[in-house]
C-alpha positions in Angstrom: 41.1 -25.8 14.3 38.5 -23.3 16.0 35.5 -22.3 13.9 35.9 -18.4 12.9 33.0 -16.5 14.6 31.4 -14.0 12.6 31.7 -10.5 13.3 28.8 -9.4 11.2 25.4 -11.2 11.0 23.4 -10.1 8.0 19.9 -10.7 7.6 18.3 -10.1 4.1 14.7 -9.0 4.0 13.3 -9.0 0.5 10.3 -7.0 -0.7 6.9 -7.3 -2.2 6.5 -9.7 -5.1 10.2 -10.6 -5.0 9.7 -13.4 -7.5 7.2 -11.4 -9.7 3.6 -11.0 -9.9 3.3 -15.0 -10.2 5.1 -16.7 -7.7 3.4 -20.2 -8.2 4.7 -20.0 -11.9 8.2 -19.3 -10.6 8.0 -22.2 -8.1 7.1 -24.4 -11.0 10.2 -23.2 -13.0 12.3 -24.0 -10.0 10.6 -27.5 -9.8 11.7 -28.1 -13.6 15.0 -26.7 -13.0 15.6 -29.1 -10.2 14.6 -32.0 -12.3 17.0 -31.0 -14.8 19.6 -30.6 -12.2 21.4 -27.6 -13.9 20.8 -23.9 -14.6 20.3 -23.5 -18.4 22.2 -20.6 -20.0 19.3 -18.7 -21.1 17.9 -18.4 -17.5 18.4 -15.4 -15.6 20.5 -14.9 -12.7 19.4 -15.5 -9.2 17.5 -12.9 -7.4 19.5 -10.5 -5.1 18.8 -12.3 -2.1 19.6 -15.6 -3.2 23.0 -17.4 -3.0 25.6 -16.4 -5.8 23.6 -13.4 -6.7 25.4 -10.4 -8.5 24.7 -8.2 -5.4 25.8 -10.7 -2.8 29.0 -11.7 -4.5 30.0 -7.7 -4.6 28.9 -7.6 -1.2 30.9 -10.4 -0.1 34.0 -9.0 -2.0 33.6 -5.7 -0.3 33.5 -7.2 3.5 36.0 -9.9 2.6 38.0 -8.8 5.6 35.3 -9.0 8.0 34.0 -12.4 9.1 30.4 -12.4 8.3 27.3 -14.8 7.9 24.2 -14.1 5.8 20.9 -15.4 6.5 17.5 -14.8 4.5 14.1 -14.2 5.9 11.8 -15.4 3.3 8.3 -14.6 3.6 5.2 -14.5 1.2 5.7 -11.0 -0.3 2.2 -10.1 -0.5 1.1 -6.5 -0.7 -0.5 -6.8 2.7 -0.3 -4.9 6.1 -1.2 -7.6 8.2 1.3 -9.9 6.6 4.1 -7.4 6.8 3.2 -7.0 10.5 3.3 -10.8 10.9 6.7 -11.1 9.3 8.3 -8.0 11.5 7.3 -10.2 14.5 9.1 -13.3 13.0 12.1 -11.1 12.2 12.1 -9.5 15.8 12.2 -13.1 17.3 14.6 -14.1 14.8 17.1 -11.0 15.9 16.5 -11.6 19.5 17.5 -15.5 19.3 20.6 -14.5 17.1 21.7 -11.9 19.6 21.4 -14.4 22.4 23.4 -16.9 20.3 26.1 -14.5 19.3 26.1 -11.6 21.9 29.3 -10.0 20.6 28.6 -9.6 16.8 27.0 -7.0 15.2 23.6 -7.6 13.5 22.9 -5.8 10.1 19.6 -6.0 8.3 19.5 -5.4 4.5 15.9 -4.7 3.4 14.6 -3.9 -0.1 11.4 -2.3 -0.8 8.5 -3.0 1.9 11.0 -5.2 3.6 12.4 -2.0 5.0 9.0 -1.4 6.6 9.2 -4.9 8.2 12.7 -4.2 9.4 11.8 -1.0 11.2 8.6 -2.3 12.4 10.6 -5.3 14.0 13.0 -2.9 15.7 10.0 -0.9 17.1 8.7 -4.2 18.5 12.0 -4.9 20.1 12.7 -1.7 21.6 9.3 -0.5 22.8 9.5 1.5 26.0 6.5 -0.3 27.7 6.2 -3.7 28.7 4.7 -5.1 25.6 7.7 -5.9 23.5 7.8 -9.4 22.1 11.2 -10.5 23.2 14.3 -9.2 25.0 16.7 -6.7 23.3 19.2 -5.8 25.9 22.1 -5.2 23.3 22.4 -2.4 21.0 19.9 -2.1 17.9 21.1 -3.9 14.7 22.5 -2.0 11.7 19.8 -1.5 9.2 20.2 -0.6 5.4 16.8 0.1 3.4 17.0 -0.1 -0.3 14.2 2.0 -2.2 11.9 1.5 0.6 8.6 3.6 0.7 8.0 4.1 4.4 4.4 3.8 5.1 2.2 4.6 8.0 -1.5 4.9 8.4 -3.2 7.5 10.9 -6.7 8.6 11.7 -7.4 11.9 10.0 -10.5 14.4 10.3 -11.7 15.3 6.7 -14.8 17.0 8.0 -18.1 16.0 6.0 -16.2 14.8 2.8 -16.4 11.0 3.8 -20.0 11.5 4.8 -20.6 13.0 1.4 -18.8 10.3 -0.5 -20.7 7.7 1.1 -24.0 9.3 0.7 -23.1 9.6 -3.1 -22.3 5.8 -3.2 -25.5 4.9 -1.4 -27.5 7.0 -3.9 -25.7 5.6 -6.8 -26.7 1.9 -5.4 -30.4 3.3 -4.9 -31.0 4.9 -8.3 -30.8 1.8 -10.5 -33.8 0.1 -8.6 -35.7 3.2 -8.8 -35.2 3.7 -12.5 -36.3 0.0 -13.1 -39.2 0.3 -11.1 -40.4 3.5 -12.9 -39.8 1.6 -16.3 -41.4 -2.0 -15.3 -44.4 -0.5 -13.6 -46.3 2.3 -15.3 -47.9 5.0 -13.1 -51.6 4.0 -12.4 -54.4 5.4 -10.2 -53.0 3.2 -7.3 -49.5 4.8 -7.5 -47.9 1.4 -7.6 -44.3 2.7 -8.7 -44.5 5.2 -5.7 -45.4 2.5 -3.3 -42.6 0.3 -4.6 -39.9 3.1 -4.6 -41.2 4.1 -1.2 -40.9 0.6 0.1 -37.2 0.2 -1.6 -36.3 3.7 -0.3 -37.3 2.8 3.4 -35.2 -0.5 3.3 -32.3 0.7 1.5 -32.1 4.0 3.5 -32.5 2.1 6.6 -29.6 -0.1 5.8 -27.4 2.8 4.5 -27.9 4.6 7.8 -27.1 1.8 9.7 -24.1 1.1 7.8 -22.5 4.5 7.0 -23.7 6.6 9.5 -24.9 5.0 13.0 -22.7 5.2 16.1 -22.0 1.6 15.7 -20.6 2.2 12.2 -18.4 5.1 13.5 -16.7 2.8 16.1 -16.1 0.3 13.6 -14.3 2.7 11.3 -12.3 3.9 14.2 -11.4 0.6 15.3 -10.5 -0.5 11.8 -8.2 2.6 11.4 -6.7 1.9 14.9 -5.8 -1.7 13.6 -3.9 -0.2 10.5 -2.1 2.4 12.3 -0.8 -0.1 14.9 0.3 -2.7 12.3 2.2 -0.1 10.2 3.7 2.0 13.2 7.3 2.4 12.9 7.9 4.3 16.1 10.0 7.1 17.1 13.4 6.7 15.6 15.9 8.5 18.1 19.2 9.4 17.7 20.7 6.3 19.0 19.0 4.0 16.7 18.7 6.7 13.7 22.7 6.6 13.5 22.4 2.9 12.8 20.1 3.4 10.0 21.2 3.7 6.2 18.6 4.7 3.6 19.5 4.2 0.0 17.1 5.2 -2.7 17.0 6.0 -6.5 15.6 8.8 -8.6 12.2 8.1 -10.3 12.0 5.0 -8.1 9.0 3.1 -9.9 7.4 1.8 -6.6 7.5 5.4 -5.1 5.9 6.7 -8.4 3.1 4.1 -8.3 2.3 5.1 -4.7 2.3 8.9 -5.5 0.2 8.1 -8.3 -2.2 6.2 -6.1 -2.4 8.9 -3.4 -3.2 11.6 -6.3 -5.8 9.4 -7.9 -7.3 9.1 -4.3 -7.4 12.7 -3.8 -8.9 13.5 -7.3 -11.6 10.8 -7.4 -12.7 11.6 -3.8 -13.5 15.2 -4.9 -15.1 14.0 -8.5 -17.6 11.8 -6.6 -18.9 14.8 -4.4 -19.5 16.7 -7.6 -21.1 14.1 -9.6 -23.8 13.2 -6.8 -25.3 16.6 -7.6 -26.2 15.3 -11.2 -28.3 12.5 -10.2 -30.9 14.5 -8.1 -29.6 18.0 -8.4 -32.0 20.8 -9.6 -29.6 22.2 -12.1 -29.5 19.1 -13.9 -33.5 18.7 -14.1 -33.4 22.3 -15.3 -30.8 21.8 -18.1 -32.4 18.5 -19.2 -35.8 20.2 -19.6 -34.0 22.9 -21.6 -32.1 20.0 -23.8 -35.6 18.2 -24.5 -37.5 21.1 -25.3 -35.0 22.7 -27.9 -34.0 19.4 -29.4 -37.5 18.0 -29.9 -39.1 21.3 -30.1 -41.8 20.4 -27.6 -43.5 22.3 -24.9 -44.5 21.7 -21.3 -47.9 20.8 -22.1 -46.9 18.3 -24.6 -47.3 14.7 -23.2 -44.4 13.3 -25.3 -42.2 16.0 -23.9 -42.8 14.6 -20.4 -42.2 10.9 -21.4 -38.8 11.9 -23.2 -37.7 14.1 -20.4 -38.6 10.9 -17.9 -36.7 8.7 -20.2 -33.7 11.0 -20.4 -33.7 11.6 -16.7 -33.5 7.8 -15.9 -30.8 7.3 -18.5 -28.7 10.1 -16.9 -29.2 9.1 -13.6 -28.3 5.3 -14.4 -25.1 6.6 -16.2 -24.2 8.8 -13.1 -24.7 6.0 -10.8 -22.6 3.7 -12.9 -19.9 6.4 -13.2 -19.9 6.9 -9.1 -19.6 3.2 -8.6 -16.7 2.9 -11.3 -14.9 5.8 -9.7 -15.4 4.1 -6.2 -13.9 0.9 -7.5 -11.0 2.9 -8.8 -10.5 4.6 -5.2 -10.4 1.2 -3.8 -7.8 0.1 -6.3 -5.7 3.2 -5.8 -5.6 2.9 -1.9 -4.6 -1.0 -2.2 -1.4 0.2 -3.8 -0.2 0.7 -0.3 -1.6 -2.5 1.1 -4.8 -4.5 0.1 -6.5 -3.9 3.4 -6.5 -0.2 2.6 -9.0 -1.2 -0.4 -12.0 -1.2 2.1 -10.5 1.1 4.8 -12.8 4.0 5.7 -12.3 7.2 4.3 -10.9 8.6 7.7 -7.6 6.7 7.2 -4.8 8.8 6.2 -1.9 7.1 4.4 1.7 8.6 5.0 4.1 7.4 2.3 7.8 8.9 2.6 11.3 8.0 1.0 12.7 8.5 4.6 11.2 7.8 8.2 10.8 10.7 10.6 14.0 10.3 12.8 16.1 12.4 15.0 19.8 12.4 14.1 19.4 10.1 10.9 22.9 8.5 10.1 22.8 8.9 6.2 20.4 9.1 3.3 22.1 8.4 -0.2 20.6 8.7 -3.5 22.2 6.6 -6.3 22.2 7.9 -9.7 22.4 5.9 -12.9 24.5 8.0 -15.2 24.3 5.2 -18.0 21.4 3.6 -19.6 20.3 0.4 -18.4 17.2 -2.1 -19.1 16.4 -2.6 -15.1 13.9 -0.9 -13.2 15.3 1.6 -10.8 13.4 0.1 -8.0 15.9 -2.6 -8.2 18.5 -0.5 -6.8 20.6 -3.6 -5.7 21.8 -3.9 -9.1 23.4 -0.5 -9.1 27.3 -1.0 -9.3 27.8 1.1 -6.3 25.1 -0.3 -3.9 27.2 -3.1 -2.3 30.1 -0.8 -2.2 28.0 2.1 -0.4 26.6 -0.4 2.1 30.5 -1.7 2.8 31.8 1.8 3.5 28.9 2.5 5.8 29.3 -0.7 8.0 32.8 -0.2 8.2 32.3 3.5 9.7 29.9 2.0 12.2 32.3 -0.8 12.9 35.2 1.6 13.1 37.0 -0.3 10.5 39.0 0.8 7.6 37.8 0.4 4.0 39.8 -2.0 1.6 41.9 -0.4 -1.1 
């Protein structure tokens, strides 16, 4: 009896953290489960891409009359642009080898979350118009279904002087605490020791700051970093032939998209906040307001020695507090940017992040938004658990294969 050749070759690509935030704990549970030799009744069902999962069971039922074979591309699931790019290269080679083995079969990629970025990145690597493609792709592009994918691309952007102001504010925030500490530890004497110490610190720190933030070498380094990120996230131009083989399934109020949008808002807000806070450290307005506050609160005059000491103390305290606030906000800024990929935490300010629920494409096949009309405990990002997800994929695949849907 001859083996039935699959007409549809399905590759599953999971997204970020497919087994939760603690994958090592999950592996330990799997090891214990293997020792027991059976699944306990209180254990949750398998993940969507694993065998016998509810999603794959429904999908196999919908495609029962179409010979198909399901494989899985398992990767680390780290929130890393570099890891996703490397996984895309692996997927491109796997698709090329699969097409060479089954040239008559249709390839289908079902990718969830950032797995969709991996899938489109792999197609870009397979069908680049120049000679830099990783492997041969003489056949038609695979069918691609993305589930709740936030499509991300990094680009170079010109924000004027804003990045320079933010860097200057951070450098001032780093320099202010040593200056305040030097004034408190070394009282002013006839030799001007605090001024000499502060001058030396300013020369050393200022020179390092200029070299690290404002020199031509630093500018070239930032441009190269942005170019690396842009290349690693490039999805390419999706033309009509490829766009007709792309199905985008998304959900309303998807948690991942909301999280990335929140990170973008925080990024914009903190960038502007740092620019304004920097004026408090050495701004003339703050000095005037501080003097008025000390005079009115302590009922002193400018000729009073205590007034000058109190003003100096309050000025140092305000400078240190503002410096701590700037550094705290800069840390939040790095965390907000890392939501799109951990490499973006230390990316230059000139790196612009584009996040969309659908990629730029000409003649896109379909964009379908699945809506839940009943309350369920699952997150909307787990759109593969939607009761109509598998059926939607089946109907669309049949339309691409020119097959009639089953009753």
